[in-house]
N, C-alpha and C positions, 0 to 999 in steps of 0.2 A: 555546027549546030548539034548534028547527030553525036559528035563526040562529047560535048557537054551534057546532052541528055543520057548517055550511057553511063556517064561517070555518077550523075545524080541516082540514076536506077540501080546502080550495082551497090549501092549502101542502103540497106534496109533501114528506113527511118524507125523510130520508136515513137508510137502515137503517143505514150504517156509520158515520154521522157525529153521530147525536144531533139530526135536526131541520132541518139544511140540506141544499138540494140537492146532488147529487154535484157536486165539483169546483168549488164557488161560491168556494173561497179562490183558485182560480187564475183562473178565467173570469168574475170579476165585472165589472159593466159599468164601474168605474173603476179601473184599476188604477195610477193615478197614484202612490198612496203607496209602492207597492212599486218603481216606477221611480224614484222620488226617491231612495229607499234605495240602489238600486244606482248612481245617479250620485254620492250621498255618498260611498261608497265608491272609486269611481273618482277622484274628487277627492282622498280622502285619499292613495291610492297615487300620484297624479301630485305630490302636494306632498312625499312622503317619497322618490320616486324623482328629484326634480329635485336633490336634495343630492349632495354629491361624495363621500358617504360609501357604499362599496361595500356594507356590510350592509344599509344602508336602502334602496339601490335595489333590492336581492335580495328584501328583506321586502315592498316594494311589487309586484315582478312575482310573487311566489310568492302574496300576498294576492288579487290580481285572478285568477290561475289558478284559486285554490280556491273562489272567489266564482262564476266560471264553471262550475266541476264542480258545485258543489252546487246550482246553479240549474237545470243541465241534469238533475241526479239529480231534483230536487223536480218538475220539468215531467213527466218520465217517470212519477214516481209518481202525480201528479195523473191523468194519462191513465188509467193502469192501474186507479186507484180509479173512475174515471168508469165504466170497462168492466165492471169486476167488481162495483159495488155500485150502479148505476143500475137503477130499476125496468123490467122488460121491457115493450114496448108492450103495451097493453090489460090489463095486471095490475091488480087492484083497488088502491086506495091504502091504506096503513096504516089500522087500525083506530083511532077517536078515542079516544085516552087512551093508546094502546098505549106501553108503555115500550120505548125503544131504548138500547141499549149504545154510548156514544160511543167511537169507535175514533180515537186522535191521528191528526191528517194533518200531516205535517211543514210547518210554516211557511215560506214561500220567503224573506221578510225575516229571520226568525231565522237560518235556515240560512246566508244570505249573511252576516249580522252575525258570526256565531261562526265560520265559514270564514276570513272576513278577518282577524278579531282573532286566531285560531289560528295561520293562515299567520304573520303578521307576529311573532308570539311566537316561533316555530321559528328566525327568523332574527335578532330583536332583542327580548330579552325585556323591556326597558324600553319601547320602541314598542308591545309586545304589551300590556303593563298598561295603557297608555294607550287602546289599541283597545278592549280587554276592558271597560273602564269606559263607553266611547261604545256598544259593542255592547248591553250590560245594560240601559243606559238607553234605548236604540232600542227593544229586545224588550219591556222592562217598559211603557213607554209605550202601545204597541200594546196589550199584554194590558189595560191599565187603561183603554183607551178602547173596549175591547170589539171591537177589529178582529181578536182571535184568541183563542182558549182557551188556558190554561196547558198544557194537554197538547200542543196543536200545538206551542207554543214550544219546549216541551222536547225533544219530536220532532226539529224543526227545528235545535235546537242541536245535539243529538247527529249529526243527519246532517252540519251543517256542520263539527263537529269531526273526524268521520271524512274527509271530502273535504279536509280541510286536512293529514290526517297521511298521506293517499295521495298526495298531490304528493311525498312523500319517497321512492316508488318510481321515479319517473320523474327527478326532481330532487333527489338527495342534498345534504343540508346541505353546506355547505362549511366546512371548519376555517379560520379566519383566522390560525391560528398559522402563523409562518413555516415553511418546511421546514428540518429539520434538516440540518447541515453539519459538516465534520470542523474540526479545529483548522487554521489557516493553515501553508502549507508554505513559504512564503518570506516574508521581513521585509515587513511592511506599517507603513511609517513614519508615526508621527504627525506630522501637517502643521497645526499650529495655525492658520496664515494662509493656507495653501495653496501656499506656497512649494517649488517640486520638484513640484507636480502639473501636469501637462500635458493639458488637456481639449480633445477635438474635438468639437464640435457640429454634428450633421446637421441642416442647417435644412429637408432634404427628407423627413425622416422625418414620422412621424403627426401628429396635431394637438398633441401636448404639446411639440413643438420648434418650432412655428409660431406666429407672433402673439404674444398676451400670456398671461400666467397670470391666475386668478382675482384675484391681486391688482393687477393693472394692469401689472405688470414684465414685460417681455420675459425669456426664458429666460437670456440672457447677463448682464442686469442681476441676475436673482436669483443667478446663479452667483458674480459679483462681489461681491454684498452678503455673500454665506456665506462665500467663500474668496477674500479680497480681493488675495492675491499670487499665485493659480493663474494659470498662463498658458493662456489661452483662444482657440481658433481655431474660426471658423464656416465650416462646408463648405456652399456653396450649390449645389454640383454633385456628384451621387454617383459620377460618374467620378473626381472628385478625392479621394473619401474614401479609397482604400487608402494612397496616397501621403501623403495628411496624418497619417492615423493612425501609419505607420511613421516619418515624422519626428517626431512628439510622443513615441513611444516612445524613439527614439535620445536625444532631449533629456532625458527624464526617467530614462533609465539613467545618462547622463552625470552629472546632478545627484544620483544617489542617492535619487530621488523615485519617483512613480508615475504611470500612465497613467490618464486619465480618458476616459469617453465618455457623449455625451448623445444619444440617439437611440433607434430601436426595436430590435425583436430581431435583426434583420439587421445593423444597426450594431454591435450589442453582440457578436454572433459574430464580426466581423471584428476588434474590439478584442482579445476574449478570445484569438483565434487569436495575436495579435501580442505579447500580455501573456504568455500561456503560453511563447511562443518566447524572449522577452527575459528570462524570470524575473522579472515586475514584478507588483506588486499593481496591480489593477483596480478602479477607483471607477466604478460604474454609476449614471448619473443618469437615471432615466426621462424619454423624450422621444417614445415612439411613441405609436400609438394603444392598443396592449392591454398592453404591457411585461409579457410573460409572466414572463421571467427575473427583472426587479426585484420583481415582485409576491411570486412564490415566495421571493425572497430576504429579503423584508421591508423593502426600500428603497422605499417608496410614493412617495416625494417627493424634491426636490432637497435639502431640508433634511435629511432623515434620512440621507441619504449623506453630507452634508458634516459632520455630527456625528461619522460614522463616522471620516472622514478626519481630522478635527481629534484625535481621541483615538487613532488607530492601530487602532480596533477591526476584526478581519476575521476570516475563516473561508475555508475550502479546499473547493470543490466539484469534483464529475467533470466530466469532459469526454468525450463520446462522439467517436468516431474511424471515418470512413468510408474505407477503404483501396480504391483502385482500382489498375488496372495502372499508372496514370500519376502517381500520388501519393496524398496523404491530405488529408481536409477534416475539420474538427473540426466538432461541434455542441454547443450548450449546452441546447438543449430537446429539439427531436424531428427524427427523420428518417421518410420515409415513402415508399411507393410505392402507386400507384393513386388511389382516390378521395378520399383522405384532405384533399390540399391543396384539391381543389375543394370538399369538403364544408365545410371550414373558412370557404374564401371565401365561400360562399353565405351560411353561418350568419351570418358576421360582418356580411354586408350586411343581413340582416333582423333581427338581434337588438337592435339599438337601438330599433326600433319594437314588435318583439313579445316581447322576453326571449329569453336563450339557448335554452332548451329547445322552446318552440315553434317557435323559428326553426329549431332543429335537426332538428324533425320535418318542416317543410317543404320544408328544404334536403336531408334524406334521400330524401324521395319524389322531388324533381326530380333529382338527381343519379343515383339509382337507375334512373330511367326512361330517362337518355340515356347511362349509361356502361356498359361493357363488362369483364368481368373479364380478367386478362393470366395468360399461362401463363409459369412460371418454374420453377427449382429451388431449394429451401431445405434446406442440410444436404444435398445430393445427390438428394434426393426431388422428384419432378415435382410441381407445384401448381398450381391455378388459383385465384387470388386476385383478390377485389375490392379488398383493401387489406393493406397491411403496414405496421405502426406500430412504430417503436422510441424510446422515450421514454429521456431521460439521467436516470436516477432512478425512483423509485416514484410514479407518477401515481394519481390519482384524478379522477372515480369510475370503477369497473370499467366495462369497455364499449368501443365503437369512438369516442366522443368525449371524452376525459380532458381535462380542463380546469387542473388545478393538481397540485403535487408535494406529498407529504408528506416527502420526503427529496432531498438533493442529493449524497449520498454513497452508499457502500454497494457499489459495484464492479459493479453489475449493470445490464443494460438491460432496460427492461420492454417485452417485445414483444407485440403482438397484431395478429391476423390475421382478415379475414374470408373465409371458404371460398367459392369459387363453383362448385364441382364437384358439390355435392349437388342432387338434384332440387328444382324450384323454391326454390332459394337465395335468390333475391331476395324471394319472397313471405314466407319464413320468417323472414328478416332483417326484414323491416318489422314482421311480427307480433310477433317477439322484442322489439324495441323498444317498439312500443305497449304490450305486456303486462307490459314490466319484467322479461321472463325471459330476457334476451340472454344472461347469465352462465351458464346450463345450455343454451344452444342448440347443436346440433351446427356450426353455420356460424361459431362464434366459438371462437378459440383464443387463449389467452394464457399467458405463460412468463416467467419472469425469469432472463435468461441472461448470461453473461460475454462471449459471442462468437457470431455467426451468420454463415454463408457463404452468399450468394444468387448464383446463376449462371444461365446461359441467359436471359439479360435482353432477347433479341432483340425481344420484343412491347412492351418498356417504354420509352417516349420520354423521361421525364425522372423525376428523383428531386428530393425536397424536403428540404431542410435549413434549420431554423430558419426557414420561411416563404419561404425563397429555392430557385428551381429550377436544376437544370442537367442537360444531357443525360446519360442513363443509359449506362455502359458495358456491357461484356458480362458482367463478374462483380464483385463487392464482397465486403468482408468487413466487418462491424459490431463493434466491440469498444469497450473504456473505453481511453483514452489512458493512457500509464504514468504520467504526472505530471498532478497536478490544476491547478486555478487557483485563485490567492489574490484574494478580492474582499472590499472594506471592506462591513462590516454593523454597525450598532449592536449594541452587547451586549444590548439588549432592544428588537428591532425593533418599529417601530410597527405596530399593528394598525388598519386603517381601520374 
């Protein structure tokens, strides 16, 4: 009798968990199984993220973010459970034979497994189905092995699914469908072999136009394989690019053909300006680091653009226009004043390692700590702004870090501004970003306009157009160009 009583009293019962010491799931002596599960999800994310499919890379990044969030929450819950449910020092142990009501404690491995599977499914349902099977097997095996109770596993699964869903508040799911566009405004000739197409390749652009593609062929070899009769010039010095594009456009107009460009967004901007001036159709072959315009257009590869050229499939897109006292400058993607160019550069330098939205958070903190707002006038009203952004078309997601477009036409500019005149504007901006409430913050302004006048730019050193900067004049007018640009695009653009 005494021996049995001693055996019971020597094991402190958990009043909240049905017989186990408070927090034993989290602070057990051998946490290796949980660590191995975390490594397994990291390996799965690395394998998925190493592919050339954009949706799979986003699935991997979202999965890791959801696992980190779920793990952090279960850790906080575990600490709170210990503080709330542990017996006070000196209190008598529970009476032998006393019945306790088990309260489910979210299992960290279950939370991580379901968080990863749910997050992957948000971006890629087929991959999510595979991840769900793996997660179910991992959680079930733990329960069968006695490493956790069914109630703990269910609580962890619910927490993990909620963590994955919450990632959508900071990182909205991207729609991979190409942006809408208008019918072509000028003739886009079908060039089955490429005869009449004059292409300029900027070898000084980002990684896409330098070296070899995944197939082992160079960019020039790939272009010749797709369009054997096209005339191809490779530019090795960016200073020669304007004259080479002008020459290619003149030859294309003489032959009744089209102009082609392979390079980054800056190169595409130059070629678009020339093509619009000469009333030529433009073939955009992605050859930069990010290829914003080509991705929005739906031409994700040299092959998809070549297909459109062979069939003569094309559309028309709007052109934005910056008018100064000395002339005009067109833009295909974005115009900005303030911290936006620096923010984008900082984000892009980090996102390869951390993912876009974690990199954006770090970049925002860094830029906001060192930058200063500028004073200028918008439509005649004095303003103090951290940033003014104008997108050529409708950009997503809302906020100060738009990434892609849902529309390439429509006749309006997507205007966004961060107001620096409010008290504690810097702190309020950071808190609004971290809590996902930027859309309702007083420091954020957004509008869709046909034109915008910006004056009193004495404090502004430079403006950014499609990633390229130039000195700021005293006043500018933003508007849509009277004529759009005709670009080749497959009838059913490929989705990566």
